Backbone as CSV, one residue per row, in Angstrom:
resi,resn,N_x,N_y,N_z,CA_x,CA_y,CA_z,C_x,C_y,C_z
1,UNK,7.496,-18.677,-2.768,8.659,-19.478,-2.127,7.403,-20.274,-1.536
2,UNK,7.392,-21.391,-0.926,6.304,-22.434,-0.385,6.247,-22.004,1.026
3,UNK,4.873,-22.465,1.641,4.386,-21.970,2.481,5.037,-22.029,3.741
4,UNK,6.015,-21.189,4.533,6.858,-20.521,6.097,6.649,-22.174,7.089
5,UNK,7.742,-22.921,6.926,8.077,-23.650,8.218,8.516,-23.612,9.253
6,UNK,9.700,-22.123,9.181,10.199,-22.209,10.125,10.226,-20.124,10.326
7,UNK,10.428,-19.352,11.656,10.180,-18.484,11.945,11.066,-17.851,10.680
8,UNK,12.602,-18.364,10.296,12.983,-17.418,9.685,12.622,-17.633,7.895
9,UNK,11.954,-18.532,7.661,10.922,-18.565,6.507,9.921,-17.294,6.684
10,UNK,9.402,-17.471,7.438,8.130,-16.833,7.978,8.553,-15.267,7.754
11,UNK,9.539,-14.819,8.951,10.071,-13.306,8.554,10.323,-13.228,7.211
12,UNK,11.417,-13.757,6.459,11.701,-13.595,5.228,10.724,-12.970,4.204
13,UNK,9.388,-14.434,4.057,8.297,-14.323,3.530,7.061,-13.001,3.732
14,UNK,7.235,-12.663,5.055,6.063,-11.389,5.573,6.517,-9.962,5.291
15,UNK,7.887,-10.225,5.277,8.815,-9.283,4.716,8.950,-8.635,3.435
16,UNK,8.958,-9.396,3.146,9.263,-9.843,1.198,8.283,-9.581,0.528
17,UNK,7.025,-10.107,1.040,5.675,-9.927,0.734,4.702,-8.497,1.077
18,UNK,5.053,-7.922,2.050,4.826,-6.637,2.546,5.571,-5.536,1.914
19,UNK,6.869,-5.888,1.649,7.561,-4.365,0.163,7.226,-4.697,-0.975
20,UNK,6.958,-5.893,-1.149,6.612,-5.802,-2.428,5.316,-5.185,-2.519
21,UNK,4.393,-5.572,-1.933,3.028,-4.338,-2.362,3.447,-2.976,-1.690
22,UNK,4.634,-3.056,-0.886,4.419,-1.246,-0.612,4.801,-0.942,-1.656
23,UNK,6.296,-1.208,-1.780,6.823,-0.579,-3.302,5.751,-0.681,-4.674
24,UNK,4.532,-1.619,-4.497,4.160,-1.583,-5.882,3.216,-0.450,-5.957
25,UNK,2.596,-0.679,-4.478,1.737,0.656,-4.696,2.231,2.031,-4.302
26,UNK,3.547,2.398,-4.284,4.623,3.625,-3.461,4.502,4.098,-5.656
27,UNK,4.807,3.242,-6.088,5.382,2.884,-7.403,4.363,3.467,-8.425
28,UNK,2.840,3.429,-8.232,1.756,4.139,-8.916,1.848,5.458,-9.232
29,UNK,1.408,5.777,-9.661,1.004,7.455,-9.714,-0.066,7.297,-8.725
30,UNK,-0.307,9.131,-7.975,-1.018,8.973,-6.903,-2.107,9.448,-7.294
31,UNK,-2.635,9.729,-8.590,-4.246,9.272,-9.396,-4.381,8.266,-9.297
32,UNK,-3.401,7.612,-9.740,-3.759,5.720,-10.062,-4.157,4.665,-8.542
33,UNK,-3.367,5.806,-7.093,-3.558,4.879,-6.282,-4.854,5.450,-5.274
34,UNK,-5.779,6.441,-6.377,-6.790,7.194,-5.242,-7.960,6.813,-6.086
35,UNK,-7.754,5.608,-7.537,-8.898,5.789,-8.773,-9.395,4.330,-7.938
36,UNK,-10.959,4.779,-8.046,-12.045,3.321,-7.858,-11.117,2.541,-8.635
37,UNK,-11.804,0.776,-8.107,-11.777,-0.407,-9.171,-13.137,-0.183,-9.394
38,UNK,-12.509,-1.699,-10.732,-13.783,-1.989,-11.152,-15.366,-2.408,-10.370
39,UNK,-15.911,-1.888,-10.651,-17.239,-2.560,-9.517,-17.062,-4.057,-9.741
40,UNK,-18.025,-4.332,-8.720,-17.989,-6.128,-7.997,-17.072,-6.207,-7.104
41,UNK,-16.015,-5.466,-6.639,-14.963,-5.857,-5.469,-15.919,-5.198,-4.675
42,UNK,-15.750,-5.907,-2.887,-15.660,-5.016,-1.836,-14.309,-4.200,-1.664
43,UNK,-13.466,-4.444,-1.728,-12.702,-3.177,-1.770,-12.714,-2.274,-3.031
44,UNK,-12.761,-1.181,-2.495,-13.599,0.010,-3.527,-11.868,0.556,-4.255
45,UNK,-10.683,0.420,-3.776,-9.758,1.329,-3.749,-8.528,1.129,-3.105
46,UNK,-7.315,1.409,-3.355,-6.316,0.569,-2.813,-6.186,1.058,-1.026
47,UNK,-6.914,2.117,-1.210,-7.089,2.395,0.359,-7.722,0.992,1.267
48,UNK,-9.029,1.374,0.365,-9.380,-0.045,1.191,-9.138,-1.083,1.220
49,UNK,-8.031,-1.485,0.443,-7.390,-3.159,0.608,-6.323,-2.769,2.057
50,UNK,-5.766,-1.929,2.209,-4.757,-1.326,2.708,-5.356,-1.528,4.462
51,UNK,-6.443,-0.949,4.705,-7.225,-0.749,5.610,-7.948,-2.218,6.618
52,UNK,-7.828,-3.062,5.039,-8.436,-4.380,5.266,-7.000,-5.465,6.202
53,UNK,-6.252,-4.964,5.075,-4.708,-5.435,6.014,-4.523,-4.964,7.444
54,UNK,-4.850,-3.586,7.357,-4.329,-3.215,8.759,-5.162,-3.461,9.864
55,UNK,-6.470,-3.403,9.719,-7.371,-3.930,10.510,-7.610,-5.852,11.226
56,UNK,-6.949,-6.037,9.505,-6.502,-7.529,10.561,-5.440,-7.710,11.080
57,UNK,-4.703,-6.991,10.908,-3.177,-7.084,12.257,-3.869,-6.825,13.544
58,UNK,-4.667,-5.792,13.392,-5.370,-5.506,14.781,-5.925,-6.610,15.255
59,UNK,-6.769,-7.083,14.495,-7.344,-8.395,15.008,-6.824,-9.686,15.701
60,UNK,-5.547,-9.804,14.910,-4.716,-10.830,14.840,-3.966,-10.078,16.251
61,UNK,-3.649,-8.695,16.430,-2.703,-8.697,17.713,-3.812,-8.651,19.421
62,UNK,-5.141,-8.501,18.725,-6.088,-8.247,19.755,-6.446,-10.349,20.667
63,UNK,-6.420,-11.370,19.501,-6.560,-12.557,19.426,-4.915,-12.970,20.114
64,UNK,-4.291,-12.374,19.816,-2.470,-12.852,20.378,-3.044,-12.122,22.340
65,UNK,-2.741,-10.667,22.353,-3.112,-10.473,23.267,-3.881,-11.374,24.309
66,UNK,-4.956,-11.722,24.360,-5.835,-12.106,25.055,-5.714,-13.832,25.052
67,UNK,-5.492,-14.505,23.460,-5.003,-15.828,24.105,-3.745,-16.236,24.779
68,UNK,-2.774,-15.494,24.958,-0.878,-15.742,25.022,-1.343,-15.758,26.892
69,UNK,-2.487,-15.155,26.897,-2.532,-15.118,28.503,-3.576,-16.768,28.894
70,UNK,-4.155,-17.376,27.819,-4.782,-18.571,27.983,-6.339,-18.717,28.007
71,UNK,-7.016,-16.771,27.712,-8.143,-16.707,27.706,-8.292,-16.632,25.917
72,UNK,-9.904,-18.015,25.612,-9.831,-17.954,24.268,-10.699,-16.481,23.937
73,UNK,-10.188,-15.971,22.427,-10.596,-14.597,22.154,-11.424,-15.031,21.623
74,UNK,-12.065,-13.937,21.654,-13.685,-13.863,20.446,-12.746,-13.820,18.680
75,UNK,-13.044,-14.744,18.289,-12.867,-14.732,16.806,-13.188,-14.799,15.692
76,UNK,-13.789,-14.871,14.606,-12.819,-13.319,14.143,-12.859,-12.063,15.088
77,UNK,-14.125,-11.671,15.601,-14.276,-10.377,16.204,-15.897,-10.515,16.890
78,UNK,-16.115,-9.752,17.686,-17.152,-9.924,18.570,-18.201,-9.833,18.141
79,UNK,-19.623,-10.854,18.167,-20.558,-10.563,17.479,-20.399,-11.064,15.739
80,UNK,-19.859,-11.851,15.823,-19.290,-12.355,14.069,-18.307,-13.995,14.448
81,UNK,-18.684,-14.473,13.204,-18.096,-16.080,13.018,-17.101,-16.062,11.988
82,UNK,-16.504,-17.505,11.750,-16.222,-17.440,10.477,-16.708,-17.333,9.337
83,UNK,-17.912,-17.980,9.351,-18.679,-18.243,8.542,-19.669,-16.487,8.228
84,UNK,-19.260,-15.430,8.969,-19.843,-14.256,8.516,-19.193,-12.943,8.413
85,UNK,-17.731,-13.914,7.353,-16.345,-12.870,7.144,-16.832,-11.738,6.158
86,UNK,-17.783,-12.172,5.477,-17.989,-11.257,4.489,-19.025,-10.039,5.085
87,UNK,-19.431,-10.200,6.051,-20.022,-9.089,7.050,-19.179,-7.936,7.703
88,UNK,-18.151,-9.182,8.385,-17.355,-8.347,8.958,-16.194,-7.452,8.071
89,UNK,-15.864,-7.974,7.159,-14.978,-7.298,6.199,-15.777,-5.938,5.378
90,UNK,-17.313,-6.198,5.304,-17.970,-4.943,4.709,-17.818,-3.696,5.941
91,UNK,-17.961,-4.451,7.198,-18.092,-3.161,8.361,-16.709,-2.445,8.588
92,UNK,-15.613,-3.589,7.818,-14.305,-3.085,8.017,-14.087,-1.615,6.898
93,UNK,-14.698,-2.489,5.643,-14.525,-1.640,4.984,-15.362,-0.131,5.191
94,UNK,-16.086,-0.215,5.800,-16.748,0.897,6.291,-16.387,1.649,6.921
95,UNK,-15.666,1.136,8.098,-15.111,1.926,8.896,-13.951,2.993,8.582
96,UNK,-13.022,2.258,7.146,-11.990,2.951,6.779,-12.272,4.108,6.023
97,UNK,-14.055,3.888,5.449,-13.702,4.460,3.999,-13.443,6.193,4.479
98,UNK,-13.446,6.879,5.364,-13.561,8.636,5.250,-12.208,8.552,5.663
99,UNK,-10.820,7.837,5.782,-9.562,7.502,6.197,-9.217,8.025,4.856
100,UNK,-7.981,8.854,5.344,-6.939,9.187,3.696,-5.962,8.026,3.378
101,UNK,-5.679,8.026,2.474,-4.808,6.833,1.963,-3.878,6.862,2.289
102,UNK,-2.784,7.900,2.915,-1.758,8.293,3.802,-1.837,7.844,5.170
103,UNK,-2.884,8.463,5.616,-2.426,7.756,6.993,-3.388,6.346,7.165
104,UNK,-4.058,5.372,6.059,-4.189,4.048,5.994,-2.490,3.597,6.140
105,UNK,-1.971,3.923,4.781,-0.174,3.416,4.718,0.247,3.498,6.167
106,UNK,0.327,5.039,6.883,1.077,4.863,7.958,0.335,3.772,9.444
107,UNK,-0.794,4.003,9.057,-1.482,2.584,9.978,-0.824,1.562,9.745
108,UNK,-0.686,0.917,8.491,-0.747,-0.366,8.187,0.510,-0.466,8.662
109,UNK,1.601,0.188,8.413,2.863,0.355,8.561,3.514,-0.180,10.234
110,UNK,2.730,0.474,10.801,2.656,0.240,12.368,2.021,-0.701,12.863
111,UNK,0.861,-0.805,12.283,0.499,-2.940,12.765,1.648,-3.651,12.446
112,UNK,1.967,-3.614,10.907,2.822,-4.582,10.788,4.202,-4.507,11.215
113,UNK,5.008,-3.958,11.729,5.563,-3.746,12.542,5.688,-4.455,13.781
114,UNK,4.310,-4.397,15.080,3.676,-5.241,16.053,3.794,-6.200,15.594
115,UNK,2.815,-7.050,14.302,3.278,-7.941,14.005,4.262,-9.023,13.818
116,UNK,5.359,-8.286,13.327,6.342,-8.643,12.535,7.581,-9.361,14.232
117,UNK,7.079,-8.052,15.029,7.991,-8.427,16.248,6.858,-9.598,17.523
118,UNK,6.138,-9.677,16.947,5.151,-11.086,17.616,6.356,-12.055,16.890
119,UNK,6.192,-12.042,15.912,7.084,-13.069,14.713,8.845,-12.921,15.606
120,UNK,9.172,-12.282,15.760,10.613,-11.846,15.866,10.395,-12.700,17.371
121,UNK,9.633,-12.473,18.729,9.525,-13.035,20.036,9.673,-14.535,19.975
122,UNK,9.286,-14.999,19.097,8.854,-16.920,19.154,9.713,-17.902,18.571
123,UNK,10.723,-18.660,19.239,10.625,-19.396,18.490,10.112,-20.367,17.679
124,UNK,11.179,-21.241,16.558,10.325,-22.267,16.609,9.414,-22.689,16.085
125,UNK,9.474,-23.937,17.392,8.660,-24.241,18.279,7.471,-23.717,18.387
126,UNK,7.402,-22.327,19.029,6.220,-22.069,19.327,5.497,-21.273,18.078
127,UNK,6.379,-21.464,17.297,5.421,-20.521,16.273,4.650,-21.922,15.380
128,UNK,5.290,-23.128,15.414,4.989,-24.000,14.336,4.738,-25.259,15.116
129,UNK,4.551,-25.512,16.753,3.787,-26.424,17.028,1.867,-26.774,16.724
130,UNK,1.306,-27.247,16.309,0.020,-27.044,16.128,0.009,-27.552,17.820
131,UNK,-1.153,-26.817,18.186,-2.302,-27.182,19.733,-1.270,-26.512,20.896
132,UNK,0.157,-25.823,20.052,0.796,-25.414,21.595,0.219,-24.320,22.720
133,UNK,-1.083,-23.346,21.659,-1.161,-22.304,22.306,-3.142,-22.916,22.099
134,UNK,-4.153,-23.288,23.587,-5.224,-23.442,23.263,-5.926,-22.428,22.312
135,UNK,-5.784,-21.040,22.872,-6.570,-20.323,21.365,-6.626,-20.459,20.256
136,UNK,-5.560,-21.039,19.923,-5.336,-21.504,18.235,-5.704,-22.947,17.887
137,UNK,-6.030,-23.533,18.540,-7.059,-24.962,18.156,-6.395,-25.575,18.099
138,UNK,-6.813,-26.069,16.689,-6.223,-27.719,16.303,-4.900,-26.794,15.299
139,UNK,-4.605,-25.500,15.052,-3.408,-25.253,14.272,-2.376,-24.505,14.695
140,UNK,-1.437,-23.838,14.732,-0.294,-23.326,14.982,-0.255,-21.585,15.161
141,UNK,0.345,-21.088,16.191,0.520,-19.599,16.075,1.561,-19.422,14.640
142,UNK,2.088,-19.994,14.127,2.470,-19.614,12.643,1.717,-19.099,11.864
143,UNK,0.641,-20.582,11.775,-0.285,-20.610,10.736,-1.336,-19.121,10.562
144,UNK,-1.135,-19.054,11.949,-2.512,-17.695,12.135,-1.401,-16.279,11.813
145,UNK,-0.149,-16.790,11.908,0.409,-15.154,11.471,1.016,-15.443,10.049
146,UNK,1.031,-16.452,9.393,1.002,-16.407,8.125,-0.376,-16.133,7.371
147,UNK,-1.189,-16.316,7.926,-2.534,-15.992,7.286,-2.707,-14.323,7.577
148,UNK,-2.036,-13.734,8.456,-2.364,-12.806,8.659,-1.241,-11.395,8.141
149,UNK,-0.137,-12.423,7.496,0.789,-11.398,6.961,1.144,-12.016,5.514
150,UNK,2.150,-13.190,5.450,2.429,-13.226,3.799,1.514,-13.468,2.568
151,UNK,0.655,-14.494,3.199,-0.219,-14.995,2.802,-1.294,-13.525,2.417
152,UNK,-1.569,-12.946,3.135,-2.997,-12.155,2.889,-1.923,-10.891,2.548
153,UNK,-0.874,-10.268,2.187,0.109,-9.713,1.406,-0.294,-9.679,-0.113
154,UNK,0.234,-11.211,-0.077,0.035,-11.537,-1.310,-1.463,-11.586,-2.026
155,UNK,-2.135,-11.572,-1.363,-4.067,-11.659,-1.764,-4.018,-9.908,-2.258
156,UNK,-3.712,-9.474,-1.439,-3.763,-7.752,-1.706,-3.111,-7.521,-2.763
157,UNK,-1.997,-7.578,-2.927,-1.000,-7.619,-4.420,-2.203,-8.251,-5.490
158,UNK,-2.116,-8.967,-5.811,-3.346,-9.356,-6.642,-4.434,-9.244,-6.399
159,UNK,-5.132,-8.793,-6.066,-5.935,-7.878,-6.193,-6.007,-6.557,-6.844
160,UNK,-4.806,-5.889,-6.139,-4.921,-4.987,-6.674,-4.594,-4.546,-7.943
161,UNK,-3.360,-5.315,-8.632,-2.917,-5.739,-10.459,-4.041,-6.189,-10.920
162,UNK,-5.212,-7.039,-10.577,-6.002,-7.227,-11.065,-6.944,-5.953,-11.322
163,UNK,-7.233,-5.357,-10.148,-8.130,-3.971,-10.599,-7.609,-2.993,-11.584
164,UNK,-6.141,-3.132,-11.630,-5.234,-1.928,-12.467,-5.702,-2.417,-13.616
165,UNK,-5.951,-3.867,-13.979,-5.338,-4.208,-15.461,-7.052,-4.304,-16.294
């Protein structure tokens, strides 16, 4: 499906890609869900990938909660810039490295619900008008939501499939 341009398209694609990822992971035997990926990737297993998604949901939620009040949030996170994303992603991986896979799945499902609710609460205009909110800079709220949802879930599924092959 092409990049969403409406609220309905975004809702459909975010939900479809999340469900596709969720079903794929659940269809893997338990031992495969816990197996380490081949060397060379930051995210070492399915837990790491799902925790990454969850944490990026949390970051988006924080940006949104602060940004919707008219204040510019620290993005991507305090102490990091868009150029230092690799360091931030390493910190995220480390933060969840001792968290049980089932707990991470639960956290991800919960944060997905929160992000999905934000999409549902906005109109097409609010989601897809560029520069509507000061905190989104030259882009739209929808662009951030696409990155935090449908595009990110697609990335995660491809990464997990590649690591399995």
